[in-house]
C-alpha positions as CSV (number, residue, x, y, z in Angstrom):
1,M,106.1,-113.6,-152.4
2,G,102.7,-114.1,-153.8
3,F,101.2,-113.1,-157.2
4,I,99.2,-110.2,-155.7
5,R,102.1,-108.9,-153.7
6,R,104.3,-108.9,-156.7
7,Q,101.7,-107.0,-158.7
8,E,101.3,-104.4,-155.9
9,I,105.0,-103.9,-155.8
10,Q,105.2,-103.6,-159.7
11,L,102.4,-101.0,-159.5
12,A,104.2,-99.0,-156.8
13,I,107.5,-99.1,-158.8
14,K,105.5,-97.6,-161.7
15,F,104.0,-94.8,-159.6
16,L,107.5,-94.0,-158.2
17,V,109.1,-93.9,-161.6
18,W,106.2,-91.7,-162.9
19,Q,106.6,-89.4,-159.8
20,Y,110.5,-89.2,-160.5
21,Q,109.8,-88.4,-164.2
22,K,107.3,-85.8,-163.4
23,S,109.7,-84.0,-161.0
24,N,112.6,-84.3,-163.4
25,I,114.7,-86.4,-161.0
26,Q,116.6,-89.4,-162.1
27,A,115.1,-92.6,-160.6
28,P,117.4,-94.8,-158.6
29,E,118.4,-98.3,-159.8
30,H,115.7,-100.9,-160.0
31,S,116.7,-102.7,-156.7
32,A,116.4,-99.4,-154.7
33,L,113.0,-98.9,-156.4
34,E,111.9,-102.4,-155.3
35,Q,112.9,-101.6,-151.8
36,Q,110.9,-98.4,-151.8
37,A,108.0,-100.1,-153.4
38,G,108.0,-102.8,-150.8
39,K,107.9,-100.3,-148.0
40,I,105.2,-98.5,-149.7
41,V,103.0,-101.7,-150.1
42,D,103.6,-102.7,-146.4
43,E,102.5,-99.3,-145.3
44,A,99.6,-99.1,-147.6
45,H,98.4,-102.5,-146.1
46,R,98.8,-101.2,-142.6
47,I,96.9,-98.0,-143.4
48,A,94.2,-99.9,-145.1
49,R,93.6,-102.1,-142.1
50,E,93.4,-99.1,-139.8
51,R,91.2,-96.9,-142.1
52,G,89.4,-99.5,-144.2
53,S,90.6,-97.6,-147.3
54,N,91.4,-98.5,-150.9
55,I,95.0,-99.8,-151.2
56,L,95.5,-98.4,-154.7
57,S,94.8,-94.8,-153.5
58,I,97.1,-95.4,-150.4
59,I,99.9,-96.5,-152.7
60,K,99.5,-93.5,-154.8
61,E,99.8,-91.2,-151.9
62,L,102.8,-93.0,-150.3
63,A,104.6,-93.1,-153.7
64,A,104.2,-89.3,-154.0
65,D,105.6,-89.0,-150.5
66,I,108.5,-91.2,-151.0
67,K,109.9,-89.4,-154.1
68,K,110.0,-86.2,-152.0
69,T,112.5,-87.7,-149.6
């Protein structure tokens, strides 16, 4: 895994934890957060390729959606 990918995953984890805290929901363990974050980053890259959007804004949207499920 490359440096940028690791940074994107760490950023997604931070957004997930923030969303869980904001909703007063206990965050899952770190390995589960990493899996969710990996899916978020993959999906963000796919969407960015299709739309030509900013990956950071897409990660924020996806993190908000993931915590709802």
